[in-house]
ZADO-1210 file (C-alpha; in nm, 4 decimals, padded with zeros to 6 digits):
<atoms>
<atom x="11.2023" y="10.8419" z="06.5888" code="UNK" pos="1"/>
<atom x="11.1470" y="10.7870" z="06.2175" code="UNK" pos="2"/>
<atom x="11.4000" y="10.5148" z="06.1513" code="UNK" pos="3"/>
<atom x="11.3909" y="10.2486" z="05.8830" code="UNK" pos="4"/>
<atom x="11.3617" y="09.9795" z="06.1449" code="UNK" pos="5"/>
<atom x="11.0164" y="10.1097" z="06.2357" code="UNK" pos="6"/>
<atom x="10.8914" y="10.0225" z="05.8891" code="UNK" pos="7"/>
<atom x="11.0227" y="09.6709" z="05.9346" code="UNK" pos="8"/>
<atom x="10.8712" y="09.6417" z="06.2794" code="UNK" pos="9"/>
<atom x="10.5330" y="09.7436" z="06.1359" code="UNK" pos="10"/>
<atom x="10.5572" y="09.4494" z="05.8985" code="UNK" pos="11"/>
<atom x="10.6280" y="09.2279" z="06.1966" code="UNK" pos="12"/>
<atom x="10.3184" y="09.3550" z="06.3752" code="UNK" pos="13"/>
<atom x="10.1081" y="09.2406" z="06.0790" code="UNK" pos="14"/>
<atom x="10.2829" y="08.9032" z="06.0740" code="UNK" pos="15"/>
<atom x="10.2492" y="08.8122" z="06.4374" code="UNK" pos="16"/>
<atom x="09.9044" y="08.9616" z="06.4930" code="UNK" pos="17"/>
<atom x="09.7860" y="08.7437" z="06.2084" code="UNK" pos="18"/>
<atom x="09.9605" y="08.4406" z="06.3547" code="UNK" pos="19"/>
<atom x="09.7924" y="08.4955" z="06.6915" code="UNK" pos="20"/>
<atom x="09.4501" y="08.5260" z="06.5312" code="UNK" pos="21"/>
<atom x="09.4991" y="08.2000" z="06.3408" code="UNK" pos="22"/>
<atom x="09.6740" y="07.9845" z="06.6014" code="UNK" pos="23"/>
<atom x="09.6751" y="07.6206" z="06.4847" code="UNK" pos="24"/>
<atom x="09.5064" y="07.3520" z="06.6937" code="UNK" pos="25"/>
<atom x="09.7200" y="07.0622" z="06.8142" code="UNK" pos="26"/>
<atom x="09.7217" y="06.8194" z="07.1032" code="UNK" pos="27"/>
<atom x="10.0880" y="06.8754" z="07.1797" code="UNK" pos="28"/>
<atom x="10.1974" y="07.2280" z="07.2858" code="UNK" pos="29"/>
<atom x="10.5440" y="07.1841" z="07.1307" code="UNK" pos="30"/>
<atom x="10.3770" y="07.1018" z="06.7991" code="UNK" pos="31"/>
<atom x="10.1796" y="07.4248" z="06.8262" code="UNK" pos="32"/>
<atom x="10.4963" y="07.6271" z="06.8908" code="UNK" pos="33"/>
<atom x="10.6756" y="07.4645" z="06.5969" code="UNK" pos="34"/>
<atom x="10.3834" y="07.5254" z="06.3621" code="UNK" pos="35"/>
<atom x="10.3559" y="07.8892" z="06.4750" code="UNK" pos="36"/>
<atom x="10.7267" y="07.9550" z="06.4111" code="UNK" pos="37"/>
<atom x="10.7054" y="07.7954" z="06.0675" code="UNK" pos="38"/>
<atom x="10.3911" y="07.9952" z="05.9903" code="UNK" pos="39"/>
<atom x="10.5560" y="08.3169" z="06.1130" code="UNK" pos="40"/>
<atom x="10.8631" y="08.2603" z="05.8964" code="UNK" pos="41"/>
<atom x="10.6546" y="08.2021" z="05.5848" code="UNK" pos="42"/>
<atom x="10.4467" y="08.5144" z="05.6510" code="UNK" pos="43"/>
<atom x="10.7598" y="08.7254" z="05.7038" code="UNK" pos="44"/>
<atom x="10.8992" y="08.5918" z="05.3770" code="UNK" pos="45"/>
<atom x="10.5813" y="08.7064" z="05.2019" code="UNK" pos="46"/>
<atom x="10.6129" y="09.0625" z="05.3399" code="UNK" pos="47"/>
<atom x="10.9883" y="09.1176" z="05.3340" code="UNK" pos="48"/>
<atom x="11.2421" y="09.0214" z="05.0702" code="UNK" pos="49"/>
<atom x="11.4669" y="08.7517" z="05.2094" code="UNK" pos="50"/>
<atom x="11.8376" y="08.7751" z="05.1319" code="UNK" pos="51"/>
<atom x="11.9738" y="08.4798" z="04.9273" code="UNK" pos="52"/>
<atom x="12.1674" y="08.2268" z="05.1361" code="UNK" pos="53"/>
<atom x="12.5073" y="08.3093" z="04.9885" code="UNK" pos="54"/>
<atom x="12.4683" y="08.6852" z="05.0386" code="UNK" pos="55"/>
<atom x="12.3262" y="08.6274" z="05.3885" code="UNK" pos="56"/>
<atom x="12.6275" y="08.4169" z="05.4850" code="UNK" pos="57"/>
<atom x="12.8629" y="08.6878" z="05.3555" code="UNK" pos="58"/>
<atom x="12.6925" y="08.9723" z="05.5462" code="UNK" pos="59"/>
<atom x="12.6574" y="08.7813" z="05.8722" code="UNK" pos="60"/>
<atom x="13.0145" y="08.6583" z="05.8320" code="UNK" pos="61"/>
<atom x="13.1366" y="09.0188" z="05.8112" code="UNK" pos="62"/>
<atom x="12.9321" y="09.1043" z="06.1202" code="UNK" pos="63"/>
<atom x="13.0715" y="08.8161" z="06.3229" code="UNK" pos="64"/>
<atom x="13.4300" y="08.9020" z="06.2211" code="UNK" pos="65"/>
<atom x="13.3827" y="09.2399" z="06.3920" code="UNK" pos="66"/>
<atom x="13.2867" y="09.0752" z="06.7208" code="UNK" pos="67"/>
<atom x="13.6178" y="09.0618" z="06.9095" code="UNK" pos="68"/>
<atom x="13.6354" y="08.7510" z="07.1332" code="UNK" pos="69"/>
<atom x="13.6494" y="08.8611" z="07.4952" code="UNK" pos="70"/>
<atom x="13.6424" y="08.7656" z="07.8609" code="UNK" pos="71"/>
<atom x="13.6629" y="09.1125" z="08.0141" code="UNK" pos="72"/>
<atom x="13.6420" y="09.4635" z="07.8718" code="UNK" pos="73"/>
<atom x="13.6303" y="09.8244" z="07.9907" code="UNK" pos="74"/>
<atom x="13.4294" y="10.0774" z="07.7915" code="UNK" pos="75"/>
<atom x="13.5132" y="10.4470" z="07.8299" code="UNK" pos="76"/>
<atom x="13.2750" y="10.7199" z="07.7098" code="UNK" pos="77"/>
<atom x="13.1240" y="11.0612" z="07.7743" code="UNK" pos="78"/>
<atom x="12.7682" y="11.0672" z="07.9062" code="UNK" pos="79"/>
<atom x="12.5225" y="11.3170" z="07.7571" code="UNK" pos="80"/>
<atom x="12.1729" y="11.3470" z="07.8986" code="UNK" pos="81"/>
<atom x="11.9054" y="11.6129" z="07.9380" code="UNK" pos="82"/>
<atom x="11.9199" y="11.7799" z="08.2776" code="UNK" pos="83"/>
<atom x="12.2909" y="11.7226" z="08.3333" code="UNK" pos="84"/>
<atom x="12.4786" y="12.0546" z="08.3670" code="UNK" pos="85"/>
<atom x="12.8077" y="11.8821" z="08.2890" code="UNK" pos="86"/>
<atom x="12.9124" y="11.5900" z="08.0705" code="UNK" pos="87"/>
<atom x="13.0287" y="11.3157" z="08.3081" code="UNK" pos="88"/>
<atom x="13.2705" y="11.0456" z="08.2055" code="UNK" pos="89"/>
<atom x="13.1607" y="10.6846" z="08.2090" code="UNK" pos="90"/>
<atom x="13.3513" y="10.3627" z="08.2685" code="UNK" pos="91"/>
<atom x="13.1851" y="10.0270" z="08.2178" code="UNK" pos="92"/>
<atom x="13.3672" y="09.7110" z="08.3217" code="UNK" pos="93"/>
<atom x="13.2165" y="09.3848" z="08.2012" code="UNK" pos="94"/>
<atom x="13.3003" y="09.0221" z="08.2660" code="UNK" pos="95"/>
<atom x="13.1324" y="08.8167" z="07.9967" code="UNK" pos="96"/>
<atom x="12.7991" y="08.6824" z="08.1152" code="UNK" pos="97"/>
<atom x="12.8904" y="08.7268" z="08.4827" code="UNK" pos="98"/>
<atom x="12.9097" y="09.0868" z="08.5977" code="UNK" pos="99"/>
<atom x="12.9057" y="09.4505" z="08.4909" code="UNK" pos="100"/>
<atom x="12.9973" y="09.7721" z="08.6761" code="UNK" pos="101"/>
<atom x="12.9107" y="10.1219" z="08.5528" code="UNK" pos="102"/>
<atom x="13.0856" y="10.4186" z="08.7148" code="UNK" pos="103"/>
<atom x="12.9732" y="10.7785" z="08.6502" code="UNK" pos="104"/>
<atom x="13.2324" y="11.0435" z="08.7317" code="UNK" pos="105"/>
<atom x="13.1703" y="11.4187" z="08.7236" code="UNK" pos="106"/>
<atom x="13.4370" y="11.6931" z="08.6896" code="UNK" pos="107"/>
<atom x="13.5602" y="11.8291" z="09.0257" code="UNK" pos="108"/>
<atom x="13.3378" y="11.5787" z="09.2091" code="UNK" pos="109"/>
<atom x="13.4670" y="11.2290" z="09.1407" code="UNK" pos="110"/>
<atom x="13.2392" y="10.9277" z="09.1291" code="UNK" pos="111"/>
<atom x="12.8783" y="11.0457" z="09.1451" code="UNK" pos="112"/>
<atom x="12.7066" y="10.7141" z="09.0887" code="UNK" pos="113"/>
<atom x="12.7578" y="10.3431" z="09.0385" code="UNK" pos="114"/>
<atom x="12.5601" y="10.0496" z="08.9025" code="UNK" pos="115"/>
<atom x="12.6719" y="09.6923" z="08.9635" code="UNK" pos="116"/>
<atom x="12.5153" y="09.3948" z="08.7892" code="UNK" pos="117"/>
<atom x="12.5647" y="09.0347" z="08.8959" code="UNK" pos="118"/>
<atom x="12.3547" y="08.7554" z="08.7486" code="UNK" pos="119"/>
<atom x="12.0042" y="08.9058" z="08.7242" code="UNK" pos="120"/>
<atom x="12.0405" y="09.1660" z="09.0012" code="UNK" pos="121"/>
<atom x="12.1528" y="09.5292" z="08.9902" code="UNK" pos="122"/>
<atom x="12.2622" y="09.7541" z="09.2776" code="UNK" pos="123"/>
<atom x="12.2427" y="10.1263" z="09.1895" code="UNK" pos="124"/>
<atom x="12.3977" y="10.4000" z="09.4058" code="UNK" pos="125"/>
<atom x="12.3492" y="10.7772" z="09.3796" code="UNK" pos="126"/>
<atom x="12.6326" y="10.9196" z="09.5887" code="UNK" pos="127"/>
<atom x="12.5108" y="11.2766" z="09.5468" code="UNK" pos="128"/>
<atom x="12.1779" y="11.1932" z="09.7144" code="UNK" pos="129"/>
<atom x="12.3119" y="10.9160" z="09.9423" code="UNK" pos="130"/>
<atom x="12.0516" y="10.6664" z="09.8227" code="UNK" pos="131"/>
<atom x="12.0690" y="10.3201" z="09.6674" code="UNK" pos="132"/>
<atom x="11.8347" y="10.0546" z="09.5320" code="UNK" pos="133"/>
<atom x="11.8477" y="09.6823" z="09.4628" code="UNK" pos="134"/>
<atom x="11.6401" y="09.5454" z="09.1748" code="UNK" pos="135"/>
<atom x="11.6163" y="09.2821" z="08.9033" code="UNK" pos="136"/>
<atom x="11.7494" y="09.3673" z="08.5578" code="UNK" pos="137"/>
<atom x="11.3982" y="09.3079" z="08.4242" code="UNK" pos="138"/>
<atom x="11.2727" y="09.5983" z="08.6386" code="UNK" pos="139"/>
<atom x="11.5104" y="09.8317" z="08.4558" code="UNK" pos="140"/>
<atom x="11.3920" y="09.6910" z="08.1229" code="UNK" pos="141"/>
<atom x="11.0198" y="09.7468" z="08.1693" code="UNK" pos="142"/>
<atom x="10.9601" y="09.3882" z="08.2798" code="UNK" pos="143"/>
<atom x="11.1379" y="09.2291" z="07.9820" code="UNK" pos="144"/>
<atom x="11.3263" y="08.9076" z="08.0554" code="UNK" pos="145"/>
<atom x="11.6652" y="09.0504" z="07.9587" code="UNK" pos="146"/>
<atom x="11.9753" y="08.8668" z="08.0779" code="UNK" pos="147"/>
<atom x="12.3050" y="09.0269" z="08.1757" code="UNK" pos="148"/>
<atom x="12.4582" y="08.8873" z="07.8565" code="UNK" pos="149"/>
<atom x="12.1870" y="09.0603" z="07.6498" code="UNK" pos="150"/>
<atom x="12.2587" y="09.3918" z="07.8214" code="UNK" pos="151"/>
<atom x="12.6313" y="09.3548" z="07.7552" code="UNK" pos="152"/>
<atom x="12.5619" y="09.3009" z="07.3846" code="UNK" pos="153"/>
<atom x="12.3535" y="09.6203" z="07.3788" code="UNK" pos="154"/>
<atom x="12.6520" y="09.8228" z="07.5031" code="UNK" pos="155"/>
<atom x="12.8900" y="09.6434" z="07.2646" code="UNK" pos="156"/>
<atom x="12.6642" y="09.7066" z="06.9605" code="UNK" pos="157"/>
<atom x="12.6210" y="09.3369" z="06.8878" code="UNK" pos="158"/>
<atom x="12.3254" y="09.1447" z="06.7506" code="UNK" pos="159"/>
<atom x="12.1844" y="08.8873" z="06.9928" code="UNK" pos="160"/>
<atom x="11.8849" y="08.6654" z="07.0592" code="UNK" pos="161"/>
<atom x="11.7231" y="08.7370" z="07.3960" code="UNK" pos="162"/>
<atom x="11.8264" y="08.4732" z="07.6470" code="UNK" pos="163"/>
<atom x="12.0457" y="08.2908" z="07.3936" code="UNK" pos="164"/>
<atom x="12.3455" y="08.5200" z="07.3545" code="UNK" pos="165"/>
<atom x="12.5368" y="08.6831" z="07.0697" code="UNK" pos="166"/>
<atom x="12.4377" y="08.5742" z="06.7200" code="UNK" pos="167"/>
<atom x="12.7258" y="08.3934" z="06.5518" code="UNK" pos="168"/>
<atom x="12.7764" y="08.2628" z="06.2013" code="UNK" pos="169"/>
<atom x="12.6946" y="07.9148" z="06.3318" code="UNK" pos="170"/>
<atom x="12.3309" y="08.0001" z="06.4070" code="UNK" pos="171"/>
<atom x="12.2683" y="08.2511" z="06.1272" code="UNK" pos="172"/>
<atom x="12.0446" y="08.0094" z="05.9365" code="UNK" pos="173"/>
<atom x="11.8050" y="08.0010" z="06.2302" code="UNK" pos="174"/>
<atom x="11.7373" y="08.3741" z="06.2243" code="UNK" pos="175"/>
<atom x="11.7297" y="08.4737" z="05.8582" code="UNK" pos="176"/>
<atom x="11.8220" y="08.8039" z="05.6945" code="UNK" pos="177"/>
<atom x="11.6007" y="09.0446" z="05.4978" code="UNK" pos="178"/>
<atom x="11.6561" y="09.3458" z="05.2747" code="UNK" pos="179"/>
<atom x="11.6013" y="09.6851" z="05.4397" code="UNK" pos="180"/>
<atom x="11.5960" y="10.0431" z="05.3027" code="UNK" pos="181"/>
<atom x="11.9210" y="10.2269" z="05.2131" code="UNK" pos="182"/>
<atom x="12.1004" y="09.9048" z="05.1167" code="UNK" pos="183"/>
<atom x="12.0896" y="09.7808" z="05.4764" code="UNK" pos="184"/>
<atom x="11.9764" y="09.4449" z="05.6086" code="UNK" pos="185"/>
<atom x="11.7214" y="09.3509" z="05.8730" code="UNK" pos="186"/>
<atom x="11.8013" y="09.0694" z="06.1159" code="UNK" pos="187"/>
<atom x="11.5067" y="08.9568" z="06.3335" code="UNK" pos="188"/>
<atom x="11.6167" y="08.6945" z="06.5885" code="UNK" pos="189"/>
<atom x="11.3918" y="08.3878" z="06.5934" code="UNK" pos="190"/>
<atom x="11.1577" y="08.2876" z="06.7364" code="UNK" pos="191"/>
<atom x="10.9623" y="08.6108" z="06.7874" code="UNK" pos="192"/>
<atom x="10.6387" y="08.6454" z="06.9824" code="UNK" pos="193"/>
<atom x="10.3230" y="08.8386" z="06.9014" code="UNK" pos="194"/>
<atom x="10.3711" y="09.0675" z="07.2031" code="UNK" pos="195"/>
<atom x="10.7484" y="09.1282" z="07.2119" code="UNK" pos="196"/>
<atom x="10.9141" y="09.2131" z="06.8824" code="UNK" pos="197"/>
<atom x="11.2739" y="09.3135" z="06.8181" code="UNK" pos="198"/>
<atom x="11.5391" y="09.3258" z="06.5509" code="UNK" pos="199"/>
<atom x="11.8633" y="09.4772" z="06.4216" code="UNK" pos="200"/>
<atom x="11.9647" y="09.6577" z="06.1053" code="UNK" pos="201"/>
<atom x="12.3079" y="09.5799" z="05.9639" code="UNK" pos="202"/>
<atom x="12.4942" y="09.7689" z="05.6936" code="UNK" pos="203"/>
<atom x="12.6752" y="09.6149" z="05.3983" code="UNK" pos="204"/>
<atom x="13.0028" y="09.6090" z="05.5949" code="UNK" pos="205"/>
<atom x="12.8514" y="09.3989" z="05.8718" code="UNK" pos="206"/>
<atom x="12.8158" y="09.6798" z="06.1277" code="UNK" pos="207"/>
<atom x="12.5100" y="09.6802" z="06.3522" code="UNK" pos="208"/>
<atom x="12.3438" y="10.0158" z="06.2797" code="UNK" pos="209"/>
<atom x="12.0514" y="10.0109" z="06.5170" code="UNK" pos="210"/>
<atom x="11.8377" y="09.7957" z="06.7423" code="UNK" pos="211"/>
<atom x="11.4729" y="09.8212" z="06.8394" code="UNK" pos="212"/>
<atom x="11.2669" y="09.6263" z="07.0908" code="UNK" pos="213"/>
<atom x="10.8991" y="09.6923" z="07.1588" code="UNK" pos="214"/>
<atom x="10.6686" y="09.5265" z="07.4113" code="UNK" pos="215"/>
<atom x="10.3093" y="09.5628" z="07.2956" code="UNK" pos="216"/>
<atom x="10.1718" y="09.4667" z="07.6384" code="UNK" pos="217"/>
<atom x="10.3593" y="09.7097" z="07.8649" code="UNK" pos="218"/>
<atom x="10.4384" y="09.9711" z="07.5992" code="UNK" pos="219"/>
<atom x="10.8100" y="09.9593" z="07.6880" code="UNK" pos="220"/>
<atom x="11.0343" y="10.0484" z="07.3956" code="UNK" pos="221"/>
<atom x="11.4120" y="10.0708" z="07.3621" code="UNK" pos="222"/>
<atom x="11.5755" y="10.2072" z="07.0492" code="UNK" pos="223"/>
<atom x="11.9540" y="10.2106" z="07.0060" code="UNK" pos="224"/>
<atom x="12.1330" y="10.3949" z="06.7262" code="UNK" pos="225"/>
<atom x="12.5013" y="10.3129" z="06.6768" code="UNK" pos="226"/>
<atom x="12.7316" y="10.5574" z="06.4972" code="UNK" pos="227"/>
<atom x="13.0597" y="10.3861" z="06.4102" code="UNK" pos="228"/>
<atom x="13.3910" y="10.5680" z="06.3732" code="UNK" pos="229"/>
<atom x="13.7433" y="10.4433" z="06.3002" code="UNK" pos="230"/>
<atom x="13.8453" y="10.3748" z="06.6610" code="UNK" pos="231"/>
<atom x="13.5287" y="10.4446" z="06.8575" code="UNK" pos="232"/>
<atom x="13.1509" y="10.4618" z="06.8298" code="UNK" pos="233"/>
<atom x="12.8545" y="10.6535" z="06.9683" code="UNK" pos="234"/>
<atom x="12.5461" y="10.4883" z="07.1143" code="UNK" pos="235"/>
<atom x="12.2184" y="10.6797" z="07.1346" code="UNK" pos="236"/>
<atom x="11.9610" y="10.5143" z="07.3616" code="UNK" pos="237"/>
<atom x="11.5972" y="10.6220" z="07.3505" code="UNK" pos="238"/>
<atom x="11.3646" y="10.4698" z="07.6092" code="UNK" pos="239"/>
<atom x="10.9891" y="10.5048" z="07.6234" code="UNK" pos="240"/>
<atom x="10.7800" y="10.3523" z="07.9017" code="UNK" pos="241"/>
<atom x="10.4296" y="10.4556" z="08.0060" code="UNK" pos="242"/>
<atom x="10.4294" y="10.8368" z="07.9791" code="UNK" pos="243"/>
<atom x="10.8044" y="10.8745" z="08.0335" code="UNK" pos="244"/>
<atom x="11.0634" y="10.9284" z="07.7612" code="UNK" pos="245"/>
<atom x="11.4394" y="10.9513" z="07.8028" code="UNK" pos="246"/>
<atom x="11.7403" y="10.9859" z="07.5749" code="UNK" pos="247"/>
<atom x="12.0926" y="10.8906" z="07.6830" code="UNK" pos="248"/>
<atom x="12.3985" y="10.9351" z="07.4612" code="UNK" pos="249"/>
<atom x="12.7312" y="10.7610" z="07.5139" code="UNK" pos="250"/>
<atom x="12.9823" y="10.9514" z="07.3011" code="UNK" pos="251"/>
<atom x="13.3209" y="10.8289" z="07.1763" code="UNK" pos="252"/>
<atom x="13.3040" y="10.4807" z="07.3256" code="UNK" pos="253"/>
<atom x="13.6392" y="10.3002" z="07.3255" code="UNK" pos="254"/>
<atom x="13.7070" y="09.9416" z="07.4300" code="UNK" pos="255"/>
<atom x="13.9989" y="09.8076" z="07.6340" code="UNK" pos="256"/>
<atom x="13.9897" y="09.4294" z="07.6090" code="UNK" pos="257"/>
<atom x="14.1084" y="09.1971" z="07.8886" code="UNK" pos="258"/>
<atom x="14.0707" y="09.4787" z="08.1403" code="UNK" pos="259"/>
<atom x="14.0862" y="09.4953" z="08.5190" code="UNK" pos="260"/>
<atom x="13.7655" y="09.5289" z="08.7267" code="UNK" pos="261"/>
<atom x="13.6620" y="09.8452" z="08.9069" code="UNK" pos="262"/>
<atom x="13.6950" y="09.8607" z="09.2832" code="UNK" pos="263"/>
<atom x="13.3876" y="09.7128" z="09.4607" code="UNK" pos="264"/>
<atom x="13.0983" y="09.9381" z="09.5455" code="UNK" pos="265"/>
<atom x="13.0811" y="10.0616" z="09.9057" code="UNK" pos="266"/>
<atom x="12.7539" y="10.1277" z="10.0875" code="UNK" pos="267"/>
<atom x="12.7845" y="10.3506" z="10.3935" code="UNK" pos="268"/>
<atom x="12.5588" y="10.3984" z="10.6949" code="UNK" pos="269"/>
<atom x="12.4581" y="10.7386" z="10.5559" code="UNK" pos="270"/>
<atom x="12.2971" y="10.5824" z="10.2509" code="UNK" pos="271"/>
<atom x="11.9240" y="10.5116" z="10.2445" code="UNK" pos="272"/>
<atom x="11.7652" y="10.2278" z="10.0501" code="UNK" pos="273"/>
<atom x="11.4733" y="10.3289" z="09.8259" code="UNK" pos="274"/>
<atom x="11.2536" y="10.1603" z="09.5679" code="UNK" pos="275"/>
<atom x="11.3661" y="10.1600" z="09.2085" code="UNK" pos="276"/>
<atom x="11.0762" y="10.3914" z="09.1181" code="UNK" pos="277"/>
<atom x="11.1901" y="10.6452" z="09.3793" code="UNK" pos="278"/>
<atom x="11.5552" y="10.6048" z="09.2769" code="UNK" pos="279"/>
<atom x="11.4764" y="10.6898" z="08.9144" code="UNK" pos="280"/>
<atom x="11.3138" y="11.0151" z="09.0240" code="UNK" pos="281"/>
<atom x="11.6386" y="11.1529" z="09.1725" code="UNK" pos="282"/>
</atoms>
């Protein structure tokens, strides 16, 4: 993956590694955190060209205007993945911040699998193998403290701050905006840490182009490339964790706002519960 965002992330590595090596001394831990954030911001400003306030407000304003207000939505797409002989269809129902259901349907077979998220828990079912697993969302994200709201923003191609929700024009001044290659912009949510770094690139029309998150402790990395069309978009997800790599493509995603939920998942006596590690091997 040789994307522009990698160049920007490299700059971040220099910034936060330096901050960690020169942590200020203070009696109050909150004072330390505040000083570190201020120091990080000034170091980023010295490495990357910050966008002037007026231009930043215009770009982020365009981005926010594209974020349709919602309570519920159904995403429809085609799933493309190595090892799949066919291209299953995908339906994702989401209730904002509360629940999410993902149904995978294969031609001539019907529903082959289901994932249901509620709060911080996910239930995943493989109907072809008659197995299921119950896990925390963080287990699917390499141990990262992702919330359900964060995961929903990933599927909706929206910029967000982990644990704080979608970035709006009201908190844009907190995060800052920087120039990126090819006339794009780089938006790194603040505060960042020296072990978990992430950010978004945004084009001049306010569309989120890609998203990268990298955990320097576990080695977990998620890269998302969004390809926008007139009435749909593609999302290419590349995941790297330990020695495993995986690419998943959701093609021609369309959104139906204020949608109806999918029917509840049904576990039968024939299904066997397995660990999430074993489930991912099927």
